[in-house]
N, C-alpha and C positions, 0 to 999 in steps of 0.2 A: 294327407293321410294320417289320421288320429283316431284312438279307441273311443274319445269320449265324444258323446253326441252334442254337448253344449259347445265344445271347441269347434266342431264342424260346423254346428248351426251359426257361430260368430263369425267365422272365415267366411262362410257363403254369404251372409249379409254384406262382408265388406268386400268379398270377392267373388260376385255371382257367375263371373264367366269361368271360373276354376271348375275342375273336375274334382269332386270330394269322394273320399271313401273313409266310411266310419267303420274302421276295421283296425284289429292290432296290426302293425306294420311288417310283421312275418306273415301275415295271411294275404299281401297283396303281393302279385307278381311285377316286378319293377319293368320288364319288357313290353307288358301287355298293358299297364297303368298308362305308359308313356309313349308307346308305339315303338319302342327300341332305341329312342334318341332323346338325349337331354343336355342342355347346355349349362345349366345352373342347379345344383342340388342343394337344397337349404335345409337343414337339419338341426332339430333341437333334442338330443336324446334326453331320456330320464335323468333328472337331475335331484330329485328329493333325498336319494340316499347319499348323496355328496354334498348337501348345502349343510352350511353349521346351524341353518334355522331348525333342523329336525332335534338337535339336542345330541344326548349320547345315546338315544335308543339303538339297538342292534339292528343291523341291515340284513337285507335278505336277495343280495346280489341282483339288483335290477329286475323286478317283477315284469316292468314293462319294456318300452323300446331301449335299447342300449346302444353304445357307440358301436358294437360289432355290427348292427344293422346297416349302417352307414356304409361300411366296407363291402356288404354284400350288394347293396346298390350301386357303390362304385365300380365294382367288378363286374356287373351286370349290364351297367351302361356307359362307363367311362365317359362321364360328364367332364365339359372343359374346366369346369370350376366347382368347388364345393365349399359351403360357407356353413360352420356348425357354431351355435350358441349355446352357451350353458353358464351354470355358476362357476365363479374361478376356483372354487376348491374342487372342481373335476380334476385338476391338475395332479391332484393327491390320490387319484383312483388306484386302487391296489388290491391284493387278497385280502379277503376275510377270515378271520380265525374261527375256530371252532364255538367261541362264546357269540359270535354274530357280529364282531366289531374289527373294523380295519385292523391290519397289522402295522404297527408303527414300523417296524424292521423293513416293510417292503412298501412303503409310503410312494405312491407314483410310479410305479412299476408297469402296473397294467395300461396306465395312460400312456407311457413312453412306448410300450408295446404298439398300442394303438396307431400312434403317429408312426413308428417303423412300418405297419402293416400299409399306412396310407402312402408312404414314400415308395414302398416296393411295387406298388402300381402304377408309380411312374408320376408320382404328383411332389410338387415343391410345396413345402409345408411352412406357413407362418402362423405363430400364435400371438395373441395380443389381449390385455385385459381393459376394458375400456371403462370409464366411469361416464355415465350418460350426461351428468352436469357439464362436463367439458365441450358437450357438443349441442348445448342450448336447452336441454330438457331439464325442469326445475325438479332433479332427483338425482341423488348420488348414487343410484343403484348401479354396482359393478358386474359385470359380464366378461367371461372368457370368450373370445372369438378365434376360429381357427380357419384359415382361408388355405384352402388346398388347390392349386392351379397344375395344368398340363401344358406342355409345348410351350408357345413363346408368350403365354399369360403370366403376368407377373402380378402377385398379390400385393396390394396397396391398401393402406388404411388413411381415410380422410383427416385432414390436419385439424387440429383442436380449434374450437372458436371462442370458448369461455374458459375462465380459470377462476379459483377461490381467490387468489390473489395476482390480479393481472399484470400489477406492477410495471416491467418497461415491454412485455410481451405484445403489448398493443391488442390484448384480447378482450372480450368483453366480461363483465363481472358475471358469477354466476347467478341465474334467475332464481329468486325466492319463492319459497311455498307458497307464500301468499296470493300468489300469482294465479293459482289453479284452485284455491281453497273456496269453497261455495259456503259463504258466512251466512247464508240464509238458512241453512240446516241445522236445527236445533241440537246441542249436544246430548249426550246420554251419560249419566254416571256409572262409573264401573261398580258402584256400590248396589245398584238396584237390580242386579242379575238375578234372573232365574236359578242360574246355576254359578255358584261363586267361582271366582278364578282360583287356578292351582295356586298352591304355596310359593311354589317356584316362580309363577308368574308375578305375584304379589313381591316376591323379594327383589326380581328385576326391576320393577318399577320404583322399589323403595330404593334401590341402588342408583337408579338414574336419578331420582329427585335429590339424594343426596350429593351426587357428583354435580350438578348442575345449579342447583340451589344453595348448597353449601350450608352455613349457619341457619338459613331461611327455613331450611327443611326440619329443623329441629322444633318440638313442643315450644308454645310460648304464651304468657298470660297478656290479654288485652284489655286494657281499661275502658270501661263503655261510659265514661264520663270526663268532663275537663277536656283534656288535650289527646284523650285516646291513646297514650302512649303505649308500647308494649314492653314486656321485660322477659328475660330469660327465666324458666323455671327451676334455674340453679341459683336464682336470687330469691330473697324473701319476698312473700306476697304483700301487696301494697295493703293499705289499712281496708279491713273488712268492716262495711257498717250494716245498720239494721235494715237497708233498704236492698231488696234482692236485685241481681242481675248487674250489678256493678263491674264485675271481672268474669270474662270468659277465658 
């Protein structure tokens, strides 16, 4: 169930046997969609307003599917297990003030209320933040997983197989990004865009360059003759001759 036609199209291509509903989650009757029985419910509630990637823009209290929809399906179907995936910042889910921004004093209150509601339906709840790189994916994407089970079922997370520094753990090292990069695709300059990057984006790029390149990020002079040595612009310039183009 998803309101976005592209998401449904993608899922249908990978899982043609599944029943698909291109509708908002609250427009679908859980009992009619499943025949009234469900063993496992997989849910990924709206995460945009929780992610740090959205910056400091005001939120509008979840315009799309929220965690509360999960409770509606859980109450209607009582599946044996529920698995939720979201950004780790979801743990700070709380009330929003009049300025449209989360109240720091009530950080995480709504999230804890959500977990309490799950437990009130008879579920044992376990939360865990997972780093994909620790399971053999060449990405350090981190996601929060919530596993809720009923009856004798117990939630278990798989053991990690990789580590940034394996050491004595007898784990495999993290897989590098170079394994999945398609080097045949030519790069595009950020300076040739039809729409210039925002000032804040440029500032973040600059901060990253300074952090990882250090002094190499600073402007410098390069001699285009002789040994082609470079020098800091904080030093005097080398000899300038009548022949152009000797220094860049």
